[in-house]
C-alpha positions as CSV (number, residue, x, y, z in Angstrom):
1,M,-3.4,39.3,-13.8
2,Q,-4.8,42.8,-14.0
3,K,-5.1,44.8,-10.7
4,P,-8.4,46.0,-9.9
5,F,-9.4,49.5,-10.7
6,I,-9.3,51.6,-7.5
7,A,-10.3,55.4,-7.7
8,T,-8.0,57.7,-5.9
9,L,-8.0,61.5,-5.7
10,K,-5.3,63.7,-6.9
11,T,-3.3,65.0,-4.0
12,T,-3.1,68.4,-5.4
13,M,-6.9,68.8,-5.5
14,F,-7.2,70.4,-2.0
15,S,-5.3,73.6,-1.0
16,P,-3.2,73.1,2.3
17,C,-5.2,76.0,3.8
18,L,-8.5,74.2,3.2
19,L,-7.3,70.9,4.3
20,L,-6.0,72.6,7.6
21,G,-9.3,74.2,8.0
22,L,-11.1,70.8,7.6
23,L,-8.9,69.4,10.3
24,L,-9.5,72.3,12.6
25,F,-13.3,71.9,12.0
26,V,-13.3,68.3,13.1
27,S,-12.1,69.6,16.5
28,G,-15.4,71.7,16.8
29,C,-17.3,74.7,15.5
30,P,-19.5,76.7,17.5
31,Q,-22.8,75.2,17.8
32,A,-24.6,78.4,19.0
33,A,-24.3,79.6,15.5
34,Q,-26.9,77.2,14.4
35,E,-29.6,78.9,16.5
36,D,-31.8,81.6,14.8
37,T,-30.7,84.7,17.0
38,M,-31.0,87.3,14.4
39,G,-34.7,86.7,13.5
40,Q,-33.8,85.7,10.0
41,S,-36.0,83.4,8.0
42,T,-34.3,80.1,8.4
43,G,-37.3,78.0,7.5
44,Q,-36.9,74.7,5.8
45,S,-37.6,74.7,2.1
46,T,-38.0,71.9,-0.3
47,S,-37.0,72.1,-4.0
48,Q,-36.8,70.2,-7.1
49,S,-35.7,71.6,-10.5
50,A,-35.5,70.1,-13.9
51,G,-32.5,67.5,-13.9
52,G,-32.4,67.8,-10.1
53,K,-33.6,66.0,-7.3
54,K,-36.0,66.8,-4.5
55,I,-34.3,67.9,-1.3
56,S,-35.1,69.7,1.8
57,F,-32.9,72.4,3.1
58,A,-32.9,73.6,6.8
59,P,-30.1,75.5,8.5
60,T,-30.2,72.7,11.2
61,Q,-28.7,70.3,8.6
62,L,-25.5,72.1,8.7
63,T,-22.9,71.2,11.1
64,C,-22.1,74.9,12.0
65,C,-22.2,78.7,11.4
66,W,-25.4,79.3,9.6
67,E,-26.0,82.8,11.4
68,S,-22.3,83.8,10.9
69,L,-22.7,83.0,7.0
70,L,-25.8,85.1,6.9
71,E,-24.1,88.1,8.7
72,A,-20.9,87.8,6.6
73,N,-22.7,87.9,3.4
74,K,-25.1,90.8,4.7
75,K,-22.0,92.9,5.1
76,N,-21.2,92.2,1.4
77,N,-24.8,93.3,0.4
78,L,-25.9,89.9,-0.4
79,D,-29.2,88.4,1.1
80,Y,-27.7,84.9,1.3
81,N,-30.9,83.1,2.4
82,A,-33.0,84.8,-0.3
83,Q,-30.4,83.9,-3.0
84,L,-30.2,80.4,-1.7
85,Q,-34.2,80.0,-1.9
86,K,-34.1,81.3,-5.6
87,A,-31.0,79.0,-6.5
88,L,-32.7,76.0,-5.2
89,S,-35.6,76.7,-7.6
90,G,-33.2,76.8,-10.4
91,D,-32.6,80.7,-10.7
92,S,-29.4,81.0,-12.5
93,A,-28.6,84.6,-11.4
94,A,-29.0,83.6,-7.8
95,L,-26.9,80.4,-8.2
96,E,-24.2,82.7,-9.8
97,A,-24.4,85.0,-6.7
98,L,-24.0,82.1,-4.4
99,L,-21.0,80.8,-6.4
100,L,-19.4,84.3,-6.4
101,A,-20.0,84.5,-2.6
102,S,-17.2,81.8,-2.4
103,K,-14.6,84.7,-3.0
104,Q,-15.4,86.0,0.4
105,V,-15.7,83.0,2.6
106,D,-13.1,82.4,5.4
107,Q,-12.1,79.1,6.7
108,E,-15.0,78.8,9.3
109,L,-17.8,79.9,6.9
110,S,-16.3,77.7,4.0
111,F,-17.9,74.7,5.9
112,P,-21.5,75.7,5.8
113,H,-21.2,77.5,2.4
114,G,-19.8,74.3,0.8
115,A,-22.7,72.4,2.3
116,V,-25.1,74.9,0.8
117,L,-23.4,74.7,-2.6
118,V,-23.6,70.8,-2.6
119,T,-27.3,71.0,-1.7
120,V,-28.0,73.4,-4.6
121,L,-26.1,71.2,-6.9
122,Y,-28.0,68.3,-5.8
123,A,-31.3,70.2,-6.3
124,V,-30.9,71.8,-9.5
125,G,-28.7,69.0,-11.1
126,D,-25.6,68.5,-12.9
127,K,-26.6,70.4,-16.1
128,V,-27.9,73.5,-14.6
129,F,-25.2,73.9,-12.1
130,S,-22.5,73.4,-14.6
131,Q,-24.1,75.9,-16.9
132,A,-23.9,78.5,-14.0
133,L,-20.1,77.7,-13.6
134,K,-19.6,77.9,-17.4
135,A,-21.1,81.4,-17.4
136,L,-18.7,82.4,-14.6
137,E,-15.8,80.9,-16.3
138,D,-16.7,82.8,-19.5
139,K,-16.7,86.2,-17.5
140,G,-13.2,85.3,-16.3
141,E,-14.3,84.8,-12.8
142,F,-12.6,81.5,-12.3
143,K,-9.1,83.1,-12.5
144,Q,-9.8,85.7,-9.7
145,E,-8.0,85.1,-6.5
146,Q,-9.7,83.9,-3.4
147,V,-7.4,85.8,-1.1
148,I,-8.1,83.8,2.1
149,F,-7.1,80.4,0.7
150,Q,-4.6,82.0,-1.9
151,E,-5.9,80.1,-4.7
152,T,-8.2,80.8,-7.7
153,L,-12.0,80.8,-7.4
154,K,-11.9,77.7,-9.6
155,E,-9.9,75.9,-7.1
156,T,-12.1,77.1,-4.2
157,L,-15.2,75.9,-5.8
158,R,-13.8,72.5,-6.5
159,N,-12.7,72.2,-2.9
160,L,-15.9,73.5,-1.5
161,L,-18.0,71.1,-3.7
162,E,-15.8,68.1,-2.9
163,S,-16.0,68.7,0.8
164,G,-19.4,70.3,1.3
165,H,-21.3,66.9,1.7
166,S,-19.2,66.2,4.9
167,F,-20.8,69.4,6.7
168,T,-24.4,68.5,6.3
169,T,-26.6,66.1,8.0
170,A,-28.9,65.8,4.9
171,P,-29.0,61.8,4.2
172,E,-29.4,62.5,0.5
173,L,-25.9,64.0,0.4
174,K,-24.1,61.6,2.5
175,G,-21.7,59.5,0.4
176,L,-21.8,61.8,-2.6
177,S,-18.7,63.2,-4.2
178,L,-18.0,65.7,-7.0
179,Q,-17.4,62.8,-9.3
180,D,-21.2,62.0,-9.1
181,F,-21.6,65.2,-11.1
182,P,-19.5,64.7,-14.2
183,Q,-20.3,68.0,-16.0
184,T,-19.6,70.1,-12.9
185,A,-16.5,68.1,-12.2
186,G,-15.1,68.6,-15.7
187,I,-15.6,72.3,-15.7
188,L,-13.9,72.6,-12.4
189,G,-11.0,70.4,-13.4
190,Y,-11.7,67.8,-10.8
191,A,-9.9,64.4,-11.8
192,V,-10.1,60.9,-10.6
193,Q,-7.1,58.7,-11.3
194,A,-6.9,54.9,-11.5
195,S,-4.3,53.3,-9.5
196,Q,-2.3,50.7,-11.3
C-alpha cells in the first residue's frame, strides 16, 4: 500500500537568523509603530493588475512596524510608500526597488516588509512578480549578500515571501504559501518535498 503524499518543506529553506527572528517576533512587536505619527500617507489602497487579484492594502493590516519601515527606507533614499503604491499597480521598476530594499531590512523590519512583498505578489500575480525577480537575477543581484542575515538576497527574498503572509491580517493572504506561486517559487529555488 502506498503512503499518502504529504508535502514537507526543506529544513534548509529558512536561515537560522530569520527563524530566530520569527520566534522573537511572536513574543511581541511594538504596536505603537502602527500609528501614523510621522504624517506619512498611510491610506488604504486597492489594486488589481493583469494576472493578479484585487487586494486592499492598509498599514493596519501589518502586525507591526510600518512607521519604522518607512523611516528606515527614507534613510536609504527610498520613498517606500510611493514605491509600494506603484508596485501594487504593476510598475516593474517600483517592484524591483521594493525587492532590492530587502538588502537593507533588519530582523524587526523583515516582518512588515515580507508582508508587503506578499501583498504585492498577490496583487500583481505570479507572472509579473517572477519577471521582476528574473530581471534582478539577470543583473546579478541575487548573489549579493544580505549582511544582517548573512545569506544571499535570493535566500532572503525566499524567506520573506514564505513567511510574509504570517505578518498581515489581510484575509486574502491567510493560508497562502510560496508554493501557491510556482513561477516565483521556481526562480527563488523554493522546494517542496514529498515524504515517503
